[in-house]
LOMI-358249 format. One line per field, with one value per atom (N, C-alpha, C): atom name; x, y, z. Coordinates in nm, 2 decimals. Example, Ala and Ser with C-alpha at 12.3 -4.5 7.8 and 13.67 -1.06 7.14 Angstrom:
# LOMI-358249
atom <- c(N,CA,C,N,CA,C)
c1 <- c(1.32,1.23,1.32,1.28,1.37,1.29)
c2 <- c(-0.57,-0.45,-0.33,-0.22,-0.11,0.00)
c3 <- c(0.78,0.78,0.78,0.71,0.71,0.79)
This chain:
# LOMI-358249
atom <- c(N,CA,C,N,CA,C,N,CA,C,N,CA,C,N,CA,C,N,CA,C,N,CA,C,N,CA,C,N,CA,C,N,CA,C,N,CA,C,N,CA,C,N,CA,C,N,CA,C,N,CA,C,N,CA,C,N,CA,C,N,CA,C,N,CA,C,N,CA,C,N,CA,C,N,CA,C,N,CA,C,N,CA,C,N,CA,C,N,CA,C,N,CA,C,N,CA,C,N,CA,C,N,CA,C,N,CA,C,N,CA,C,N,CA,C,N,CA,C,N,CA,C,N,CA,C,N,CA,C,N,CA,C,N,CA,C,N,CA,C,N,CA,C,N,CA,C,N,CA,C,N,CA,C,N,CA,C,N,CA,C,N,CA,C,N,CA,C,N,CA,C,N,CA,C,N,CA,C,N,CA,C,N,CA,C,N,CA,C,N,CA,C,N,CA,C,N,CA,C,N,CA,C,N,CA,C,N,CA,C,N,CA,C,N,CA,C,N,CA,C,N,CA,C,N,CA,C,N,CA,C,N,CA,C,N,CA,C,N,CA,C,N,CA,C,N,CA,C,N,CA,C,N,CA,C,N,CA,C,N,CA,C,N,CA,C,N,CA,C,N,CA,C,N,CA,C,N,CA,C,N,CA,C,N,CA,C,N,CA,C,N,CA,C,N,CA,C,N,CA,C,N,CA,C,N,CA,C,N,CA,C,N,CA,C,N,CA,C,N,CA,C,N,CA,C,N,CA,C,N,CA,C,N,CA,C,N,CA,C,N,CA,C,N,CA,C,N,CA,C,N,CA,C,N,CA,C,N,CA,C,N,CA,C,N,CA,C,N,CA,C,N,CA,C,N,CA,C,N,CA,C,N,CA,C,N,CA,C,N,CA,C,N,CA,C,N,CA,C,N,CA,C,N,CA,C,N,CA,C,N,CA,C,N,CA,C,N,CA,C,N,CA,C,N,CA,C,N,CA,C,N,CA,C,N,CA,C,N,CA,C,N,CA,C,N,CA,C,N,CA,C,N,CA,C,N,CA,C,N,CA,C,N,CA,C,N,CA,C,N,CA,C,N,CA,C,N,CA,C,N,CA,C,N,CA,C,N,CA,C,N,CA,C,N,CA,C,N,CA,C,N,CA,C,N,CA,C,N,CA,C,N,CA,C,N,CA,C,N,CA,C,N,CA,C,N,CA,C,N,CA,C,N,CA,C,N,CA,C,N,CA,C,N,CA,C,N,CA,C,N,CA,C,N,CA,C,N,CA,C,N,CA,C)
c1 <- c(-2.32,-2.25,-2.16,-2.18,-2.13,-1.96,-1.87,-1.76,-1.69,-1.76,-1.74,-1.75,-1.84,-1.88,-1.73,-1.63,-1.48,-1.47,-1.49,-1.46,-1.52,-1.64,-1.70,-1.62,-1.67,-1.60,-1.64,-1.77,-1.85,-1.84,-1.71,-1.71,-1.72,-1.79,-1.79,-1.70,-1.57,-1.47,-1.52,-1.59,-1.65,-1.74,-1.79,-1.89,-1.83,-1.69,-1.64,-1.56,-1.54,-1.44,-1.53,-1.65,-1.73,-1.76,-1.82,-1.85,-1.74,-1.59,-1.46,-1.45,-1.44,-1.45,-1.51,-1.67,-1.77,-1.78,-1.66,-1.61,-1.76,-1.82,-1.95,-1.85,-1.76,-1.71,-1.58,-1.55,-1.41,-1.33,-1.21,-1.13,-1.05,-1.04,-0.98,-1.09,-1.19,-1.24,-1.24,-1.23,-1.23,-1.40,-1.44,-1.59,-1.59,-1.68,-1.66,-1.46,-1.40,-1.28,-1.22,-1.26,-1.20,-1.20,-1.12,-1.06,-1.08,-1.16,-1.14,-0.99,-0.90,-0.83,-0.74,-0.75,-0.73,-0.80,-0.91,-0.99,-0.96,-0.97,-0.90,-0.79,-0.69,-0.57,-0.57,-0.64,-0.69,-0.81,-0.87,-0.95,-0.85,-0.75,-0.72,-0.73,-0.83,-0.87,-0.78,-0.69,-0.57,-0.63,-0.73,-0.75,-0.83,-0.92,-0.96,-0.87,-0.75,-0.68,-0.60,-0.52,-0.47,-0.60,-0.71,-0.83,-0.81,-0.81,-0.83,-0.72,-0.61,-0.49,-0.46,-0.50,-0.52,-0.60,-0.70,-0.83,-0.78,-0.63,-0.59,-0.62,-0.65,-0.65,-0.48,-0.47,-0.32,-0.29,-0.14,-0.12,-0.06,-0.05,-0.01,-0.13,-0.21,-0.36,-0.38,-0.36,-0.38,-0.51,-0.54,-0.70,-0.68,-0.78,-0.83,-0.67,-0.61,-0.51,-0.36,-0.36,-0.23,-0.19,-0.27,-0.25,-0.26,-0.18,-0.15,-0.23,-0.23,-0.29,-0.17,-0.03,0.06,0.05,0.05,0.06,-0.03,-0.17,-0.27,-0.25,-0.17,-0.15,-0.01,0.09,0.19,0.12,0.02,-0.06,-0.15,-0.19,-0.25,-0.16,-0.03,0.00,0.01,-0.07,-0.11,0.01,0.09,0.26,0.22,0.15,0.11,0.11,0.00,-0.06,0.04,0.13,0.23,0.35,0.36,0.45,0.38,0.23,0.18,0.16,0.18,0.16,0.32,0.44,0.60,0.60,0.55,0.55,0.51,0.42,0.38,0.40,0.53,0.61,0.55,0.48,0.44,0.56,0.51,0.60,0.64,0.75,0.79,0.80,0.85,0.86,0.76,0.66,0.52,0.52,0.48,0.44,0.27,0.27,0.08,0.09,-0.01,-0.05,0.09,0.08,0.19,0.30,0.32,0.49,0.55,0.43,0.50,0.47,0.58,0.57,0.55,0.53,0.48,0.54,0.70,0.84,0.78,0.76,0.73,0.54,0.46,0.34,0.40,0.50,0.53,0.59,0.69,0.81,0.69,0.65,0.54,0.47,0.45,0.38,0.43,0.56,0.64,0.61,0.57,0.58,0.73,0.83,0.93,0.96,0.85,0.90,0.87,0.74,0.72,0.84,0.89,0.98,1.15,1.15,1.25,1.20,1.09,1.02,1.02,1.01,1.01,1.15,1.23,1.39,1.45,1.39,1.46,1.44,1.32,1.27,1.28,1.35,1.41,1.36,1.30,1.23,1.32,1.34,1.44,1.43,1.52,1.50,1.55,1.56,1.58,1.51,1.39,1.30,1.24,1.17,1.14,0.99,0.91,0.79,0.73,0.68,0.65,0.66,0.70,0.77,0.92,0.96,1.08,1.18,1.06,1.11,1.09,1.19,1.22,1.14,1.14,1.11,1.13,1.33,1.36,1.36,1.31,1.31,1.12,1.08,0.94,0.96,1.02,1.04,1.10,1.22,1.27,1.17,1.05,0.96,0.94,0.97,0.97,0.82,0.71,0.62,0.66,0.71,0.72,0.84,0.92,1.04,0.97,0.91,0.82,0.71,0.68,0.60,0.64,0.76,0.90,0.91,0.87,0.85,0.99,1.07,1.17,1.28,1.26,1.34,1.39,1.35,1.31,1.41,1.46,1.59,1.68,1.74,1.89,1.90,1.79,1.80,1.83,1.75,1.70,1.84,1.92,2.04,2.13,2.16,2.31,2.25,2.13,2.11,2.11,2.08,2.07,2.12,2.22,2.30,2.43)
c2 <- c(-0.93,-0.86,-0.75,-0.64,-0.51,-0.51,-0.53,-0.53,-0.39,-0.28,-0.15,-0.19,-0.26,-0.28,-0.30,-0.37,-0.45,-0.31,-0.20,-0.14,-0.11,-0.21,-0.22,-0.30,-0.31,-0.39,-0.48,-0.53,-0.65,-0.72,-0.80,-0.88,-0.99,-1.09,-1.19,-1.31,-1.33,-1.42,-1.56,-1.62,-1.76,-1.72,-1.60,-1.63,-1.57,-1.46,-1.42,-1.57,-1.66,-1.77,-1.82,-1.88,-1.94,-1.93,-1.78,-1.71,-1.72,-1.72,-1.69,-1.84,-1.96,-2.10,-2.14,-2.10,-2.15,-2.03,-1.93,-1.85,-1.78,-1.68,-1.65,-1.46,-1.46,-1.29,-1.32,-1.20,-1.19,-1.09,-1.15,-1.07,-0.98,-0.95,-0.84,-0.73,-0.73,-0.65,-0.51,-0.42,-0.25,-0.23,-0.14,-0.14,0.01,0.09,0.20,0.30,0.23,0.30,0.23,0.15,0.06,-0.06,-0.17,-0.24,-0.34,-0.47,-0.52,-0.50,-0.53,-0.57,-0.46,-0.32,-0.23,-0.15,-0.18,-0.17,-0.23,-0.34,-0.40,-0.34,-0.37,-0.30,-0.14,-0.08,0.06,0.06,0.00,-0.05,-0.12,-0.17,-0.27,-0.39,-0.44,-0.59,-0.70,-0.72,-0.82,-0.95,-0.98,-1.15,-1.14,-1.04,-0.98,-1.00,-0.89,-0.88,-1.03,-1.14,-1.22,-1.36,-1.36,-1.41,-1.40,-1.26,-1.16,-1.29,-1.24,-1.26,-1.42,-1.54,-1.66,-1.68,-1.61,-1.64,-1.62,-1.51,-1.52,-1.34,-1.26,-1.13,-1.11,-1.02,-0.95,-0.86,-0.88,-0.78,-0.66,-0.66,-0.58,-0.49,-0.50,-0.49,-0.28,-0.26,-0.07,-0.06,0.07,0.15,0.23,0.31,0.40,0.54,0.55,0.65,0.62,0.41,0.35,0.31,0.35,0.30,0.18,0.12,-0.06,-0.07,-0.18,-0.25,-0.15,-0.17,-0.18,-0.01,0.05,0.22,0.25,0.19,0.19,0.15,0.03,0.00,0.12,0.12,0.25,0.36,0.43,0.58,0.54,0.45,0.42,0.39,0.38,0.30,0.13,0.10,-0.08,-0.16,-0.13,-0.21,-0.38,-0.45,-0.60,-0.62,-0.52,-0.54,-0.60,-0.44,-0.42,-0.54,-0.60,-0.73,-0.84,-0.88,-0.93,-0.95,-0.86,-0.82,-0.82,-0.77,-0.82,-0.97,-1.05,-1.14,-1.25,-1.19,-1.23,-1.15,-1.10,-1.06,-0.91,-0.84,-0.70,-0.58,-0.55,-0.44,-0.29,-0.32,-0.21,-0.13,-0.07,0.02,0.09,0.03,0.09,0.24,0.28,0.42,0.47,0.56,0.58,0.65,0.75,0.83,0.96,0.99,1.10,1.09,0.93,0.89,0.90,0.86,0.87,0.70,0.64,0.50,0.49,0.35,0.35,0.40,0.38,0.47,0.58,0.70,0.83,0.82,0.76,0.74,0.75,0.61,0.59,0.74,0.77,0.89,1.01,1.07,1.21,1.18,1.07,1.06,1.05,1.06,1.01,0.87,0.80,0.64,0.56,0.57,0.53,0.37,0.28,0.17,0.13,0.18,0.14,0.16,0.30,0.30,0.19,0.18,0.09,-0.08,-0.12,-0.25,-0.20,-0.14,-0.06,-0.07,0.00,0.01,-0.14,-0.24,-0.37,-0.43,-0.38,-0.48,-0.43,-0.34,-0.32,-0.20,-0.12,0.02,0.14,0.17,0.27,0.41,0.42,0.59,0.70,0.66,0.78,0.82,0.71,0.79,0.87,0.98,1.07,1.11,1.16,1.20,1.31,1.34,1.42,1.58,1.59,1.75,1.70,1.61,1.57,1.57,1.53,1.48,1.32,1.30,1.13,1.14,1.02,0.98,1.04,1.09,1.15,1.29,1.39,1.52,1.50,1.38,1.45,1.39,1.35,1.29,1.39,1.53,1.58,1.74,1.76,1.90,1.92,2.06,2.16,2.15,2.07,2.06,1.93,1.82,1.73,1.75,1.85,1.87,1.98,2.04,2.17,2.08,1.95,1.87,1.81,1.75,1.69,1.53,1.57,1.36,1.37,1.45,1.49,1.41,1.36,1.26,1.12,1.08,0.98,1.03,1.08,1.15,1.10,1.11,1.09,0.91,0.87,0.68,0.66,0.72,0.65,0.72,0.81,0.84,0.77,0.76,0.65,0.48,0.48,0.32,0.28,0.38,0.38,0.43,0.56,0.64,0.61)
c3 <- c(-0.32,-0.22,-0.26,-0.21,-0.27,-0.24,-0.34,-0.27,-0.24,-0.21,-0.19,-0.05,-0.01,0.16,0.25,0.18,0.25,0.34,0.34,0.44,0.54,0.59,0.68,0.81,0.93,1.02,1.04,1.02,0.98,0.88,0.82,0.72,0.78,0.72,0.78,0.67,0.69,0.65,0.56,0.68,0.62,0.50,0.51,0.39,0.28,0.29,0.14,0.11,0.20,0.17,0.11,0.13,0.08,-0.08,-0.09,-0.23,-0.33,-0.26,-0.36,-0.41,-0.32,-0.33,-0.45,-0.46,-0.52,-0.68,-0.70,-0.80,-0.86,-0.75,-0.76,-0.75,-0.70,-0.69,-0.80,-0.87,-0.88,-0.77,-0.78,-0.71,-0.75,-0.88,-0.91,-0.99,-0.98,-1.04,-1.00,-1.13,-1.09,-1.08,-0.96,-0.97,-0.93,-1.01,-0.98,-0.94,-1.03,-0.99,-0.86,-0.78,-0.68,-0.70,-0.66,-0.64,-0.48,-0.52,-0.36,-0.30,-0.36,-0.27,-0.24,-0.30,-0.29,-0.14,-0.15,-0.02,0.11,0.14,0.21,0.26,0.17,0.24,0.30,0.25,0.31,0.41,0.44,0.57,0.67,0.66,0.72,0.77,0.67,0.67,0.67,0.73,0.67,0.65,0.73,0.67,0.56,0.51,0.37,0.26,0.29,0.18,0.20,0.26,0.23,0.17,0.21,0.15,0.00,-0.06,-0.20,-0.28,-0.17,-0.27,-0.26,-0.20,-0.21,-0.28,-0.32,-0.43,-0.54,-0.55,-0.73,-0.76,-0.62,-0.67,-0.67,-0.79,-0.83,-0.70,-0.65,-0.54,-0.62,-0.77,-0.87,-0.93,-0.89,-1.02,-0.93,-1.08,-1.05,-1.02,-0.97,-0.97,-1.13,-1.11,-1.24,-1.22,-1.12,-1.02,-1.09,-1.12,-1.11,-0.92,-0.87,-0.72,-0.68,-0.63,-0.61,-0.52,-0.43,-0.31,-0.23,-0.22,-0.18,-0.17,-0.23,-0.24,-0.11,-0.12,-0.08,0.10,0.10,0.25,0.29,0.26,0.24,0.29,0.19,0.23,0.36,0.37,0.51,0.63,0.61,0.77,0.80,0.68,0.69,0.70,0.80,0.87,0.80,0.89,0.86,0.72,0.65,0.53,0.43,0.46,0.38,0.33,0.47,0.49,0.41,0.37,0.36,0.18,0.17,-0.01,-0.06,-0.02,0.00,-0.03,0.10,0.10,-0.05,-0.10,-0.27,-0.36,-0.32,-0.47,-0.53,-0.46,-0.47,-0.56,-0.67,-0.75,-0.62,-0.54,-0.42,-0.50,-0.63,-0.70,-0.78,-0.79,-0.88,-0.85,-0.97,-0.95,-1.00,-0.94,-0.96,-1.09,-1.10,-1.18,-1.17,-1.03,-1.00,-1.03,-1.03,-1.03,-0.89,-0.85,-0.63,-0.63,-0.57,-0.54,-0.39,-0.32,-0.16,-0.11,-0.14,-0.05,-0.04,-0.15,-0.13,-0.01,-0.04,0.05,0.16,0.18,0.34,0.38,0.31,0.36,0.39,0.28,0.34,0.43,0.51,0.61,0.74,0.73,0.86,0.92,0.82,0.86,0.84,0.95,0.97,0.97,1.05,1.03,0.87,0.82,0.71,0.54,0.58,0.50,0.54,0.60,0.67,0.60,0.62,0.54,0.42,0.35,0.18,0.14,0.23,0.18,0.15,0.27,0.28,0.18,0.10,0.01,-0.12,-0.16,-0.25,-0.35,-0.21,-0.27,-0.29,-0.39,-0.48,-0.40,-0.29,-0.25,-0.37,-0.45,-0.57,-0.68,-0.67,-0.75,-0.72,-0.84,-0.85,-0.89,-0.80,-0.89,-0.96,-0.99,-1.12,-1.13,-0.98,-0.86,-0.90,-0.91,-0.90,-0.75,-0.70,-0.56,-0.50,-0.45,-0.37,-0.26,-0.24,-0.09,0.01,0.02,0.13,0.10,0.04,-0.03,0.07,0.03,0.09,0.26,0.32,0.45,0.54,0.42,0.50,0.50,0.40,0.41,0.54,0.50,0.62,0.66,0.65,0.71,0.82,0.78,0.87,0.97,0.94,1.04,1.14,1.12,1.19,1.29,1.22,1.32,1.40,1.42,1.49,1.38,1.30,1.22,1.15,1.13,1.09,1.14,1.24,1.32,1.25,1.16,1.07,0.97,0.93,0.88,0.90,0.97,1.02,1.00,1.12,1.08,0.92,0.83,0.67,0.66,0.62,0.57,0.61,0.78,0.81,0.78,0.75,0.71,0.59,0.47,0.35,0.24,0.32,0.19,0.22)
């Protein structure tokens, strides 16, 4: 089984479960910089992500860029997968190679519901990336305001500051 193929929409969950039960697959292995749980989170495969976590995949495993599954899900806007990872106590303030947190990822893409979810689970809105930017700085960036995504700012400010 090529674990990179998790991005396919034709995943046989029963087969995947069977090989995990028989311990034929390592659920947290890094293969060419990629981790199976990261792929499931990135491509929105909730059932696969849940199966991997139930079979021991670490919700805090980092790839070569120190991206965690929560970074991946937040960056891609996978709300339900973020909820799943948070349920399994993922580190909400984990930082990647560039000191981005999952909240930075969600904020810079204008994902208001995800920002609210992460903040409700303890995400720190004051953490700064390597450029010295907080998630709020990214959310209020000129590009997002120009595109009309700046509407998330008043909601976040009134609720969390």
